[in-house]
N, C-alpha and C positions, 0 to 999 in steps of 0.2 A: 422641638427637639426629639420628644416620643412620637409626632408624626412622622418624621423624616426617616428614622428609624424602623417606623414601619413599612413607609414606602421602600425602603431600602429592602427590607426584609420579602416583602410581598415582589418586588424587583426580582430577588435573587432565585424564589419559589419557582417564578415563572419560566426563570433561566434553566432550571434544573429540570423542570417540565417539559421545557422546547428540547433538552438534552435527550432527556428521555424517551421522548418520542422520537428522535433523528435516531437515535440508536436500534429501535425497533422496527424503522423505517430499514436503516442498512441489516440489519437482520433475515427482514424480508426479501430484501433485492437477494441478497444472499443464498437463501434457501430455493430463490427462483431459479438461479443462475446454477445450484449444483442441478436442482430437477431438469432442467431441458440438458445440462452437462450429463447425467445418469440415461436421459433416454436415447441422448446419441452415442454414448460410451458403452453403453449394456450390451448391444449387441458384439461390437469389438471384444470387449474383454470376456463373454462368453464364449465366442469364438477361439479365443488365444487359449481359451481352457480348455476349449474339447481338443484342440488340437494339439497342446501340449500331455493330455493324457493319450492320445493315440501315440506318439512322437515317444514316450516313456516306455510302451508296451515294446516299440519298435526297436527300442537300443537293449532293453533288457532279454530280447528274443537274439539278438546277436551277440550279447555278451552268455547268452546260453549255447549259443552253437560252439563259441571260441571256447567255452569251458570242455567241453566233450572231446572238441581236436586237441586239447591239451589232455587230455584224460589219455587218449590214443597215443600221443607222440611221446608221452610219458612211459611209454610201454604198458599200463595197466590194462590193458585191451588191445587187443590184435585189431579189431573193426568194431563200429557203431555205427548199427543203423540207426537213424535220429530220422522220424516221420512226423514233418512238422503240419499240424493241423489243427482242430479245435481240442481234442482230445489227443495230444501228442503221444505219440510210441517210442520207445525203446529198445532196440532189441541189442544184445553185444555177444561179440565172437571171444572167445579165448585167444591167445597168443599158440596153444597147439592148435588149434582148432582151424586157426587162420593158417598156420605151416603146413598143416595136411590138406587144406581146401586149395591153398593157390602158391604154396612153396615147394613141396615135396617131390620129390624128381620121379615117384611112385605113382604121383595122383595126376588122371589123366582125365579133367569135367571140362564143362562148357562155362562154368565160372571161370576156370583160370585159363582156357583160350582165350577168352574175350573180354576179361578183366571186369566181368561184371557180377553184382548181386541182384540177389529175388528178394521178395517178402519176408523179412526178418521169420515169419510165422513158418514160411513153407520153405525156406534153404535149412538143412543141415549143418550144425556146428551155431545157429544161432540160438539164444533163449530171451525172452522177454526179462528187463529190467524195469521192471515199476519203480526201484528206488530212485531211480536217476531221473522220472517225469515229474519234476519238479514244476516246470513252467507250464502256466495254465492259462489257455486261451479262449476268448470269444464265449462260446456255450458250455463249456467246461468249466466255467468258472463265474459265477454272479458279480464278483467284484473286476470282472475284466470289462474295458470298455470297446472294443474291438469285435470286429470280425473280421474272418482270414480266409483268403483263397489262398489255393485250393482247399477244398472241403467236400463232405461227404454229400452235396448237393449237385457238385459236378464232376468231369471227370478229365484228369486223375484227382484222385480224394484227398490227397496232400502231395508235400514236396519230402521225395525220400533221397535222402544224403549217406554215402555209404563212406564213412569217416577211416582214413587207413593211413598208417604213418608215410607212406611211398604217394600217399594222390592218386591212388591209380585205379581204383575202381569205381565203376558207375552201376547205376541202377539200370536194370536191364529192362526193363517194363516203360509202359507212358509215363512221361513227365512234361510239367508244363517251362517249355526254356524259351527264351530268348536271345539275340546275340548281341553281344556285349558290342557298342560302338567304339570303344577304344582299342579292345583285344582285336576283335570279329571273331571272337570264341564268343560259344553257345554256351550259356551260364544259365542256373536254376532259378526261379522265382519264388516268392512269396512276399504275398499282398496283405494290407491292412487296412479296413474303413473301420470307421467309428458309427458304433452302434447307435447314436443318434441320428443317422440317416439312412442307416443299412439294413439289412437281413442277411440271414445266412447265404440265403438264395441269390439275391440282389450284388452282393461283394463277391464281386469279379473284375479279372483282369483290365477289362475294358471299360467300367463301371463310369468314369470323370464323375466320381462325385469328391464333395469338399470332404476334405481331410484324410483324402488317402496315401499312402504310403506303401512302397515297396522293397525288398530287399532284393538283391541279385548275387548269387554265390555261385563263383567258377571251380574248375578244378582241384585247386590250392586251398577250398574255404578262404579265399578271399572275399570280404563281403563288401558290398555297395549299398549305400543306402538312399534312396531316391523318393521325392515327394512332388505329387501331380499338383500344377499351379493351376491359375483360374484359366489359362488357354487350354487345361486337356493335356501340355507337355511335362513329362516325368524330369524333372531336373534333379542331379544330383549335389547331392547335400553331405555327404561323407563317404568315405572309400577310396 
């Protein structure tokens, strides 16, 4: 009887050892599978994160432009000149100065005649408004994940938007524009590149890099967002 019990205990002990060994084998298999999965999936995950970071700053810029246009439409300012570049600049014109420059019947100047604005630092009636310059991109912000174009390494050095309630004033000097395929109208452009694979010099309209986005802004400040696909074609994703 005692001998039988000992045999049963030995048998049970062997079964437990076998069960533990089988569990360890399963764990090793799972770890191996996870290792292979990580090797395969990591580049895709890393790429998705990089693209997401760039896209986030694209949408932040769009929101910022719309907020500036809202400030003009509400009557807070007569005009805002928004200069999109790494170290963004904003110049504002009061309603009175805007009237004197563009609306008064006693006024006769090229700005009024041609519906144009000049550099904010050059045109009378504008003043720099650093309090509105809350958007920080590219080299002006260490936390930014993007380089942008136009920038100081190229000509023009920025995208100049002259925002008014009537949407009838445009920048008088060199602009980076393209023709909108849907409306056949010229639109201003602003391009975003990832810092992971570009520099301020290499980020430009025809760079053909991964993670590139651009926004186009028409006369009425209607904004479209495009992403450069793997074939080097701009594909509209919003707007």
